[in-house]
N, C-alpha and C positions, 0 to 999 in steps of 0.2 A: 907764622906765615903773615904776609902783609894783607890785611883785610880792608877792602875798599869801603868807603863810607856807606854805600848802598848795598853792601854784601854781594855785589855783582848780580843782583836780582832782576834788574830792569833791562829791557831791550835798549841798546844804545840809541839815544835820541827820542826815547818814548817815555820820558818823565814829564808829566803834565798834570793838571788838576781840572776836573769837571765837578762842580758843586752838585750835591744831591738836593732834593726838595727840602725847603726850609723846615718843614715839620714832617714827622713820620716815625715809625717804630725804630728806625736805624739812624735817626738824626744824631749827628756828632761822631759817627763812626766813619772810618776810611777803609777803602778796599782797593785792591789791584786786580787786574785781569790778565790771565794767561794769554799769550799772543796767538791764540786760536779764536778769540772772541772779537767780533766786530765792534769797533768804536767809530762812530761817524767822523769822517774827515781824517782818520788815521789809518795807515796801511795795516792790514793783517798779514804778518810775516810768516807765521807758522814755523819759526825756527830755522827756516831755510832761506839762503840769500836770493834765490830765484823765484820764490812764491809771490812775494809782493811785487816784484818787477814785472811779472806776467799776469797779475790779477788786478782788477780795478779796486780803487780805494772805496770802502763801504760808505754809503750815504746815510745809514741809520745804525743805531746801536743794536747789538744782539739782544735777545730776550733777557738773558741773565743780567747783562750790564744795565739795561733799562729798568729791570725790576728792582735792583739794588739802589739805583739813583732815585727812582720814584719813592722808595721807602725811606729816603733821607741820607743814605750813605754817599760819601764823595769819592770819586775815582781819582787815584793819584798816579796811574801809569800802567804800562803793559809789561808783563814779565816774560822772562826767557823760558822757552820750552825746548825739549828735545825736538829734533827735526820732524816735522809733520806728525808729531806726537808718537813717533816710533822709537821709544826708548824708555828705560825704567830706572836709570841711575842719574840722569840730569846732566850729562857731560855733552855740551854742544861745542864742536870745534870751530864754529863760525862766530858765535856770539859770546862764547865763554861759559864756564861752569859756575853757577852761583855758589857762594860759600854756604856751607851748612853751619848756621850760627850756634847750634848745640854741639857740633862736632867738627870744628875747623880741620881741614885736611882730609875730610871724608866726604863722599858724595852726598848731595842733598836728597837724592831720589828724584825720579822723573816719571812722566814727562813734565809734570807741573812743578819744575824745579824752582823757577823764579818766584812763583806764588808762595810756595812753602817757605822759601828763604825770607821773603819780605815779611811774612807774618811772624815767623820764628824770631826774626831780628827786631820785632817791634816797630817796623816801618809803617805798618798798617794794621788794622784790627782784624780784617778777614781778607780772603782773596779767592778768586774763582780759579778752579782747575778743571780738568777733564779726567775721566777714568774709563778706559777701554779694557785694558788688561791689568790695571793696578796703579794708574798714574796719579791718583789721589791717595790711595791707601798706603802705598810704599813710601812716598815722601812724608806723610804724616807719621809713620813709624820711625823713619830715619831721623826726623827733626823734632820728635816729641810733641806733636800737635794733635788736636782733634781734626778728623777728616771724614767726609761722608761720600760714599758712592750711593746715590739714591736708586730706588726701584727703576729699572730700565724702562724708558718711555714715559716716566712721570714728569720730568722736567723738560720744558720746551727747549729744543736745541737750535732754534732759528738763530742765525747769525753766529753759529759756532762751527768752525772748520771741521768737517767730518774726517774720520779715518775708517772705522769699520762700523757702519750704522747699526748693525744688530747687537753691538756691544757698547757703543758710545754712550756716555752719560756726562752731564755737568755735575761738578762737585764743588766743595768749598772747605776752607780751613779756618780754625780759630785757636788761640792760645789757651783760652779758658772756657769752661763748660757753659757759663752764663751767656757769653757772647755767641758761642756756638748755637745755643738754643734760640737766641734772638734772631740770628741770621736764618736759621733753619725754619722758623715759623714763617718768615717772609717768603723764602724760596719754595717751601712745601705748600704754602697757602693754607695752613691749619695750625691751630694752637698745639703746643706741646703738652700732652696730658700729664695729670698727676699720677694716674694709675701706672703701675709697673708690671713687668712680666710675672707670670705665675710659675714658670717652668724654665730651668736652665739646662741646656745640653752642652757638653764639653766634647769637642771633636778630637777623639783620641788619636786618629790617624794623622791629623794635622799637627798635633803636639809631638807625635813620634817623628815627624818629618823635620821639625825644627832642631836647631843645635841645642844640646843639653844645657848650655849656659843661658840661652834664651828662655827655655822652658822653666828653669829655676828662677830666673828673674821675674817671670810673669806669674809665678805661683801666688804671690800675695794679692795681686789684682784678681786672680780667679777666686781666691778665698773671700775677698771682699764682695765680689759679685755674687758668690754663692750665698753669703749672709744676707745680701740685699734681696735676692729672689726667694730664698728659703731652702732650696735644695738643689743638688746638681746630679746629673746622670751622664755617664760617658756613653758616647755613640760613635759609630763610624760614619763620617760625613759622606765619603765617596766609596761605596762598596766595590766598584770595579778597580779602585786604586786612584790616588791623586794623579799618578802619571797618565792614566787613561783620560782623565778630564783635561789634563794639560795638553795631551796630544790633540784632542779634539779642538780645544780653543786655539792652539798654535797651528791648526790647519785652517780653521774658519777665519781667524782674524787677518793673517797675511793675505789670504785670497781676497777678502773684502777690501783690504787696503790697496791691493793692486788694482782692483776694479775702480776704486775711488780715484786713484791718481794716474791711471793708465793714459788717459787722453792728454793730461797735462804733461806727463813725461814724454809722450810721443811728440808733442808740439814744441816743448821748451827745452828738452834735453838738459834738465837741471843738474846741478852739482849735489852730491850726497857724500856723507862719510860712509866708509866701507860697510859698517854693520847695518845701516839703514838700507843702502843699496842691495845688500845681500838678502835682507828679509823681503824686500819688494820683488826681487828676482825669484826667490823661492815661492813667493805667493803666486807669481805669474805661471809657475809650472805645476801647480797643485792639480792632480788628476780629479776629474769629476766624481769618480767612484769614492775617492777619499773624502771629498767634501760631503757626499751623500751619507757616508758612514758617520762622519763627525756630526752631522745634523741629527742622526739617530741617537748618538751619545748625548747630545744636548737635550733632546726630549727626555731621555732616561734620567739625566741629571736634574732636570726641572721637576720630574715626577718624584725623585728622591727628596728634593727640598720641600715639595708640597707635603710629603708624608711626614717629614721630621718637624717642619715649622708650622705646627698647628697654632690656632689663635692663642695669644698669650705666651708663646714659647720663643725663646731666643737661643742661639747657639754661639759659643765662643771658641776662638782659635787664635794662634799667633798671627799677627798681621804679616810679618816677614820672618823667615827662618833664622835670621841673624841681624845684627845692627849694620849700619852703613859701612860698606867697604871703603878703603882709602881711594882717593882720587888718583887718576893716572895709571892704573894697573894695566898690564899688557892685555891685548884683546883676547888672548887665549884664556886668561884668568877671568876677565869680566864676563865672557860668554858663558862659562860654567856657572858663575854666581848668578847671572841673569836668569838662566834656565831654572835654577832652584827657587828664586824669588817668584817668577811667573808661575811655576808649578803650584805654589801655595796660594796664588791669587787667581788662578784660572777659573775658579767656580763663579767669580763675580760676573764676568762677561758671558759665561756659559749659561748661568741660571737666571740672571737678571734680578736677583733678590737684593734688598737694600743692605748696606754694610757700613758700619761706623768703626773707625779705629780710635782707640782711647789711649792717651799717653799715661805714663806713670811708672815705667820700669826702666832699669838701666843695666847694661852689660859692659863692664869695664869702663864705665863713664860715658857710654854711648846709649842713646835712647832706643827702645823698641816698644812697639805698640801691641795692645790686645784688641782683637776685633770681635765685634758682636754682629750677628746677622739675624734677620727675621723674615717672615713671609712677605711676599710682594705687597706693597702698599702700607706696610707697618713701619715706615721710616720714622714717624714721630715717636713711636714706642722706643726705638733705639736711642733717639736723642734724649728722651726722658730718662732712660736708663743711665746714659753717660752723665747727665746732669745730677741725678740722684747719687751716683757713685762718687762724683766729685764732692758732693755735700757730706758724704760719710767719711771722707779722707781727712 
């Protein structure tokens, strides 16, 4: 395939450079920002041709952008996202689908598609993404990068275009564990510890849900992680079933997205690709009783995570059930694949616990990631584990 020089990662007309502070912990690094983050004097497009047209140009940087600039990193542009972050594969019909540098011809994963492509291609050292239903974790898996969904509510989302606020998080990518740890220290506002987990749980239900080839490919990573921690124990992550957690998240998230965009849609009558419009319409029709039931499922899921993820404990599972699908598949095929991916990722938005996807496995030449999760607030422990695992490799 014909690969553009910038791997199609950047929003057309949004390549620019803003220098970071002359000194700082990230001095010398470069980063890109998903087109959901405000950059002063630049339109925030949200992946949709009508969002920037109907919303003012921001006058100040979003918190995440300003934090990286203050730490010394330089911003090199804004990257393509699925429309209003409602996508998981990264195919944007208006601005184009970024190339997956690790698997050309296959989707990069979304909605942080341009950010993951820019880092995987070596165009920048790190990049900002967002994760509501899997939009950092899935691209990290498909492109073979480190990616983090922090504890929900920990990272300031000021100047980040919302989708479903009870699940929205800011996240970031890196190619190597050392850079990942440097950026994470700045974004989390704490040092990455030397101490490692004392207990490893393996989510048997999540591994059973993944494709056998993916499970086999991840086995060596699980074995290395087991040696690092000392021992492993199989558990069921979602006793009601992964599908029950999926249904709850797929009720709450579209309903919140509809509430977020309803007034704009009413006023601007914007253009959407079919799958995005369908999800928003379905969100608008969600019965109150189903939302209430899903909130109960959310509380139950959070209680399960509190029970499993005691201090010093991490849990591992496949980040995605399979590697990146091919680009341009029919809607009927992508819908079924999307449902399976989101089912495996739904615990993130539902429970709010921190989650790191670690690269290092391949299925037929395509990357897949292993995820580790921990109790709320234990983000740095996960980063420390990812760094230590890389050092043993």
